C-alpha positions in Angstrom: 17.0 14.8 4.8 16.8 11.5 3.1 19.7 11.2 0.0 18.5 9.8 -3.0 19.7 5.4 -4.3 19.0 5.2 -7.7 17.5 1.4 -8.0 19.5 -0.7 -10.2 16.3 -2.6 -10.6 12.3 -2.0 -9.8 12.1 -4.1 -6.2 8.0 -3.2 -5.8 5.0 -4.5 -7.2 6.9 -6.4 -8.9 7.0 -10.6 -9.3 9.2 -11.1 -12.3 8.0 -14.2 -13.8 10.4 -17.1 -15.0 10.7 -17.8 -18.3 9.3 -21.2 -20.0 12.8 -22.4 -20.4 13.0 -22.0 -16.5 10.2 -23.5 -15.2 11.1 -27.1 -17.5 14.4 -27.1 -15.6 12.3 -26.7 -12.4 10.6 -29.2 -13.2 13.2 -31.3 -13.8 14.8 -29.9 -10.9 12.6 -30.4 -8.3 11.9 -33.9 -9.3 15.2 -35.2 -8.6 15.2 -32.8 -5.5 12.7 -35.1 -4.1 15.1 -38.2 -4.0 17.9 -35.6 -1.6 17.4 -33.2 1.3 19.6 -30.6 0.7 22.3 -28.9 3.1 21.7 -25.3 4.6 23.9 -22.5 5.3 22.2 -19.5 6.8 24.3 -16.4 6.9 23.5 -13.7 9.4 25.1 -10.4 9.3 25.2 -8.3 11.8 23.5 -4.3 11.1 23.5 -4.7 7.7 21.6 -2.0 6.1 18.7 -3.2 3.5 20.8 -0.5 1.0 24.3 -1.9 0.9 24.2 -4.8 -1.3 23.9 -4.1 -5.1 21.1 -6.1 -5.7 18.9 -4.0 -3.6 20.0 -0.9 -5.0 23.0 0.1 -3.3 25.2 2.4 -5.8 28.3 2.4 -3.3 30.1 -0.7 -2.3 30.7 -3.4 -5.2 29.0 -6.7 -4.2 29.4 -8.9 -6.9 29.1 -12.2 -5.6 25.7 -11.3 -3.2 24.3 -10.0 -6.4 24.6 -13.1 -8.5 23.8 -15.5 -6.0 20.2 -13.4 -6.1 20.3 -12.9 -10.2 20.8 -16.9 -9.3 17.8 -17.1 -6.6 15.5 -14.9 -5.2 15.4 -12.3 -3.3 12.9 -10.5 -0.6 12.3 -6.6 -0.8 9.7 -6.9 2.2 11.7 -9.5 4.8 11.5 -8.3 8.2 13.3 -9.0 11.2 13.8 -7.2 14.8 15.7 -4.1 14.7 18.5 -5.2 17.4 20.1 -8.5 17.0 19.1 -10.8 20.3 15.7 -10.6 19.5 15.6 -11.9 15.8 18.7 -14.3 16.5 15.6 -15.6 19.2 13.3 -15.7 16.8 15.5 -17.4 13.9 16.5 -20.5 16.5 12.6 -20.5 18.0 10.3 -19.8 14.3 8.1 -17.3 17.6 7.9 -14.0 17.8 9.4 -12.0 20.5 6.2 -11.5 22.4 6.5 -15.3 22.8 9.2 -16.6 23.9 10.3 -13.4 25.5 13.9 -12.5 24.2 12.4 -9.6 23.2 15.4 -7.3 24.1 19.2 -7.3 23.8 21.2 -8.8 26.7 23.1 -8.7 29.9 19.6 -6.9 31.9 19.4 -3.1 31.3 16.6 -0.4 31.5 15.1 2.3 32.4 13.0 1.8 35.5 11.8 5.6 36.2 11.1 6.2 32.5 7.4 7.1 31.3 6.1 3.5 30.3 6.6 1.0 32.2 8.8 -1.7 31.0 7.8 -5.8 30.6 9.9 -8.2 32.4 11.8 -10.1 29.6 13.3 -12.9 29.2 17.0 -13.3 30.3 18.4 -16.0 29.1 17.9 -19.0 26.1 16.5 -21.4 28.0 18.6 -25.0 27.7 15.3 -26.9 27.8 13.6 -24.8 25.0 13.2 -26.1 21.3 15.5 -24.9 18.7 15.7 -24.6 14.5 19.0 -27.1 15.2 17.4 -29.2 17.7 14.9 -30.0 14.8 17.3 -30.4 12.0 19.9 -32.4 14.2 16.8 -35.1 15.3 16.2 -35.6 11.5 19.8 -36.5 10.7 21.6 -33.4 9.9 24.8 -32.7 11.3 24.5 -28.8 13.2 27.2 -26.5 13.4 27.2 -22.9 14.7 30.2 -20.5 13.4 30.3 -16.9 15.1 28.6 -14.8 17.4 25.8 -16.6 19.4 24.2 -13.2 22.0 21.7 -15.9 23.1 23.1 -16.4 26.9 24.6 -14.5 29.1 26.4 -16.8 31.2 28.0 -20.1 31.6 26.9 -21.7 28.1 28.1 -18.4 26.1 27.8 -14.6 25.9 27.7 -12.1 22.9 30.4 -13.6 20.8 30.3 -17.2 20.9 28.7 -20.2 21.9 30.8 -22.3 24.1 31.5 -25.7 22.6 30.9 -27.5 25.7 27.3 -25.9 25.7 26.5 -26.0 22.1 24.8 -29.6 22.6 22.1 -27.7 25.0 20.8 -25.8 22.0 20.9 -28.6 19.5 24.4 -27.8 17.4 27.0 -30.8 17.0 30.0 -27.8 16.4 30.8 -24.0 17.7 34.1 -22.8 17.8 35.8 -20.7 21.1 36.0 -16.9 21.1 37.8 -15.6 17.8 41.7 -14.3 19.5 41.4 -10.0 19.5 44.3 -9.9 16.7 42.0 -11.2 13.6 38.8 -9.5 15.5 40.7 -6.7 14.7 41.7 -7.1 11.2 37.9 -7.4 9.8 35.8 -8.6 12.9 37.0 -12.4 12.0 34.8 -12.1 8.4 37.7 -14.1 6.9 38.2 -16.5 9.7 35.0 -17.4 10.7 34.1 -18.2 6.7 37.3 -20.6 7.0 35.5 -22.0 10.0 32.3 -22.7 8.3 34.2 -24.1 5.4 36.0 -26.8 7.9 32.7 -27.4 9.1 31.2 -28.1 6.1 34.7 -30.4 5.0 33.8 -32.2 8.0 30.4 -32.9 7.4 30.4 -34.5 3.8 28.7 -38.0 4.9 25.5 -36.5 6.1 23.2 -33.5 5.4 24.6 -30.7 7.4 23.1 -27.0 8.9 25.6 -24.0 9.1 24.5 -21.2 10.9 27.5 -18.5 9.7 26.6 -15.7 11.8 28.8 -12.6 11.3 30.3 -10.1 13.6 30.3 -7.7 10.7 29.4 -5.0 10.0 28.3 -4.0 13.8 30.3 -1.3 15.1 33.7 -0.8 15.8 33.9 -1.7 12.1 37.4 -3.1 11.2 38.6 -4.0 7.3 41.7 -5.0 5.9 44.1 -1.8 5.0 43.7 -2.4 1.4 40.3 -2.5 1.3 40.4 0.7 3.7 43.2 2.1 1.2 41.1 1.7 -1.6 38.1 3.9 0.1 40.5 6.4 0.9 41.8 6.5 -2.4 38.4 7.2 -4.0 38.0 10.2 -1.4 36.0 9.2 1.6 37.4 10.3 5.1 37.1 8.4 8.2 34.4 10.6 9.2 30.8 10.5 9.1 28.5 8.3 7.3 30.4 6.5 4.6 33.4 6.2 6.2 35.7 3.9 4.5 36.8 1.6 7.0 32.7 1.0 6.7 32.9 0.6 2.7 35.9 -1.5 3.5 34.0 -3.4 6.1 30.5 -4.1 3.4 33.3 -5.0 0.5 34.5 -7.3 3.2 31.7 -9.4 4.1 31.0 -10.1 -0.3 34.5 -10.9 -0.4 34.7 -13.5 2.0 30.8 -15.3 0.9 32.3 -15.4 -3.1 34.9 -17.4 -0.9 32.2 -19.6 0.5 30.3 -19.9 -2.9 33.3 -21.3 -5.1 34.2 -23.3 -2.5 30.2 -25.2 -2.3 30.2 -24.5 -6.7 34.2 -26.8 -6.3 32.8 -29.0 -4.6 29.4 -30.0 -6.4 26.9 -28.9 -3.0 26.4 -25.3 -4.4 23.2 -27.1 -6.7 22.2 -28.8 -3.1 22.4 -26.0 -0.8 20.1 -23.5 0.1 21.7 -20.6 1.1 19.8 -17.8 2.8 22.1 -14.6 3.0 20.4 -11.9 5.5 21.2 -9.2 8.8 19.8 -9.4 12.0 19.1 -6.0 11.7 18.7 -2.4 9.8 21.9 -0.5 9.9 23.3 2.2 12.0 21.5 5.3 10.0 22.1 7.2 13.7 23.5 6.4 17.1 22.3 8.6 19.5 24.2 9.8 21.9 25.0 7.8 25.4 24.8 8.6 28.7 22.3 11.6 27.7 24.0 15.1 28.6 20.4 17.1 28.2 18.8 18.3 31.1 16.3 15.7 32.2 13.1 18.3 33.7 12.3 19.6 30.6 9.2 18.2 29.2 10.6 17.4 26.0 14.3 16.8 25.9 16.3 16.2 22.8 19.4 13.5 22.4 21.6 14.4 20.5 23.3 12.6 17.4 26.6 10.6 18.3 27.6 9.6 14.8 26.2 7.7 11.4 27.0 5.0 9.5 25.6 4.4 6.2 21.9 5.5 5.8 18.8 3.4 5.0 17.3 5.6 2.5 15.0 4.9 1.3 14.0 3.5 4.4 13.6 5.6 7.3 15.8 5.5 10.8 18.1 1.7 10.9 19.0 0.0 13.6 17.0 0.1 17.1 14.1 1.9 15.1 10.5 -0.1 14.4 10.8 2.3 11.8 11.0 0.2 8.6 14.6 1.6 8.4 15.9 -0.7 11.4 13.6 -4.0 10.5 13.7 -4.3 7.1 16.9 -6.0 5.6 18.2 -7.5 2.8 17.6 -11.4 1.9 18.4 -13.5 -0.4 17.4 -17.0 -1.1 18.9 -19.6 -3.6 18.5 -23.0 -4.3 18.4 -24.3 -7.7 16.1 -27.1 -7.6 13.5 -25.5 -6.1 14.3 -21.5 -6.9 13.7 -20.1 -10.1 16.5 -17.8 -11.2 16.2 -14.5 -11.0 12.9 -13.7 -8.9 12.4 -10.2 -7.0 9.2 -10.8 -4.4 7.8 -7.9 -2.7 5.6 -10.3 -0.4 6.4 -9.5 3.5 7.8 -12.0 5.2 9.6 -12.1 8.6 12.5 -14.5 10.2 10.4 -16.1 12.2 9.6 -18.3 8.8 13.1 -19.6 8.5 12.6 -23.0 10.6 9.0 -24.1 8.9 10.7 -23.4 5.7 14.3 -25.7 6.6 11.5 -28.1 8.0 9.8 -28.4 5.0 12.3 -28.9 2.6 14.3 -31.5 5.2 11.0 -33.0 7.4 12.0 -32.2 10.1 9.5 -31.6 13.1 8.9 -29.3 15.8 7.5 -30.9 19.0 3.7 -30.5 19.4 3.8 -27.9 22.6 6.4 -25.6 20.3 4.2 -23.2 18.7 5.4 -21.9 14.6 4.8 -18.4 14.5 6.0 -18.2 11.0 5.3 -20.1 7.8 7.3 -22.2 5.4 8.2 -19.4 2.2 8.8 -22.5 0.1 6.0 -21.9 -2.3 6.7 -17.8 -2.2 10.1 -18.6 -3.5 9.1 -21.0 -5.6 7.4 -18.3 -7.5 3.6 -18.7 -6.4 1.4 -15.6 -5.2 0.2 -16.0 -1.4 -3.9 -16.4 -1.6 -4.0 -14.5 1.9 -3.1 -11.5 2.9 -0.7 -11.9 6.1 -0.1 -9.8 9.2 3.4 -9.4 9.8 3.7 -8.0 14.4 6.8 -6.0 15.7 6.6 -5.8 19.5 8.6 -3.4 21.5 7.6 -3.0 25.0 10.5 -1.2 26.0 13.1 1.9 25.6 16.6 1.7 23.8 17.3 5.1 23.5 20.5 4.8 21.7 18.8 4.2 18.8 15.7 6.8 20.1 12.8 3.6 21.1 10.5 4.1 22.8 7.6 1.4 24.5 5.3 0.6 21.0 3.8 -2.0 18.5 2.7 -2.8 15.2 2.0 -4.2 12.5 2.1 -4.8 8.4 -0.8 -5.5 6.0 -0.7 -5.1 2.6 0.5 -2.2 1.6 -0.3 -0.7 5.4 2.1 -0.3 8.9 0.5 0.9 12.2 2.6 1.5 14.4 1.1 2.2 18.4 3.5 4.3 21.0 2.4 3.8 24.1 3.8 7.2 26.4 5.7 9.1 24.3 8.6 8.7 20.9 11.1 10.1 19.6 11.7 11.3 16.1 14.5 11.5 14.1 16.4 14.1 15.5 16.0 12.8 18.5 13.2 15.2 19.7 10.9 13.7 22.0 7.3 13.8 22.2 5.0 13.3 24.9 1.9 11.5 25.1 0.4 8.1 23.1 0.1 8.0 19.4 -1.0 5.8 16.6 0.8 5.9 13.2 -0.3 4.6 9.7 1.6 4.2 6.8 1.3 3.6 3.3 4.6 1.8 2.4 3.5 1.3 -1.2 3.5 4.8 -1.7 5.4 5.8 1.3 8.1 3.5 1.8 10.2 6.3 3.5 7.0 6.6 6.5 7.4 10.7 6.0 3.2 11.2 5.8 0.8 9.6 9.0 -2.4 8.9 7.5 -3.9 8.5 11.2 -6.1 11.2 10.6 -7.2 10.7 7.1 -8.0 7.1 7.2 -9.4 6.2 11.1 -10.9 3.0 9.8 -8.2 1.5 8.7 -6.4 2.7 11.9 -8.8 0.7 14.2 -9.2 -2.2 11.9 -5.2 -2.9 12.1 -5.4 -1.7 16.3 -8.4 -4.1 16.9 -5.6 -7.0 14.9 -2.7 -6.0 16.4 -4.5 -6.1 20.1 -6.0 -9.2 19.3 -2.5 -10.8 18.5 -1.4 -9.4 21.8 -4.0 -11.2 23.6 -3.5 -14.7 21.6 0.6 -14.9 22.4 0.1 -13.5 26.0 2.2 -10.5 25.2 1.1 -6.8 27.4 -0.2 -3.9 26.5 2.6 -1.8 28.1 1.5 0.6 30.7 2.1 3.7 32.2 4.7 3.3 35.0 3.9 4.1 38.4 7.6 4.5 38.9 7.6 7.5 37.1 10.6 10.1 37.4 10.7 13.1 35.4 14.1 13.8 37.0 15.1 9.9 36.0 13.2 9.0 33.3 16.3 9.3 30.9 18.2 7.1 33.4 19.8 3.9 32.4 20.8 0.9 34.8 22.0 -2.0 34.8 21.6 -3.3 38.4 17.5 -3.7 38.8 15.7 -1.7 41.6 13.8 -3.9 44.2 10.7 -3.0 42.5 11.7 -4.2 39.0 13.3 -7.9 41.2 9.8 -8.3 42.6 8.5 -7.3 38.7 10.8 -10.0 37.3 10.2 -12.6 40.3 5.8 -12.3 39.0 6.7 -12.6 35.7 6.2 -15.1 33.0 10.0 -15.3 31.9 11.2 -15.5 35.3 12.2 -19.2 34.5 15.0 -17.8 32.2 
């Protein structure tokens, strides 16, 4: 059962019109901005759910610094990423959907080779030769740096934790840092240290425009937070068991505190007005983490996975990290650039992480190579308060299993108020119960944000229209529609392995991603 959050401001069917004074100031700032390219600070947190910020309705943890940033800029209520970290980071770096760049799965390799549906082969590393947002900005004269989590290669260039400094230039970065020491990591997962490193990078980059990708490890588990903050929430009555536990809440507040330090630094240095600041998350929060390894008998037709723990419910959104439902893919998004973004906007035009590269490039004059297809669009007009003329579709592609998060092979399309999900062989519901068979789910997100009422049987014409567009997109982008697995074994269907069986190795050798 979902709990209820009391929203501080309306989030749906609202685009707050700027005042005449704001418009006048905005025009003057825009004229001035034409002569100066903005710096870019992209802050990406890890596993931070939609309702954790006051600006998005959060009532538990104070987030005054991020709320102020939102009040002085714009929030997108319908901003999408993928439901896990590697795919989102790859889509940010490329401006492409996962179905195009192939990194739709968390690195390194693991899979369910005997499950009901066969998982297509995916890219196992981000290629050095591939184009990146940082390569484009570097070519345009920006100094570029990545601070913190990497998780786009699983090789000598870098791993989950960080991109090795010796390899940073292969991906378009002038600067990266070594791994966070364990003692620092176990203080607050490096939030304060990474903030200090971002400030140092900016301080060293004042002679040129700069792009800083601040990639936090927080609020991914295991969560650590400063003892003083943890005690604060313990004294308020929060325990260390269940959702809303004290350390988790303290970790959320630490993100806001350190972001505030960074914003204050920019303001004191006279950089705030000419820096585009984006704050968002790589996927939804951990509403439910299911027990793994799975201890249920697998001989039953519909086994059930037991819940292991919950961190912070994503209500009113359904489920969380790893899921294709809204709680897994819709995240907080704040944008701040006074010269181009009027203050105080609440915008519910759907957008996606693939839009970051085109947005940055429009502001800076950077360009992608002719052979690098961009799936995203620039959000500058939308963030300036202009409603789009066309209704744009947003796609998700999950052709694999990850049963920690109740994920089974599926794809979805969001267009207008409707969202269609296509499950290719089985599904797992919110309680962890397996259900056999192909299934279509249709939701009206305008009237049913929690995705509680499947309209597929009631609106067959809408289903057919959206399914046709989804399949056309998959065809155009070269994505496989997942098929039933010729190696299906009901006794091993839920077995996760980390070494490829021979038939999977053969599958990868024939894949379009074999070179990666």
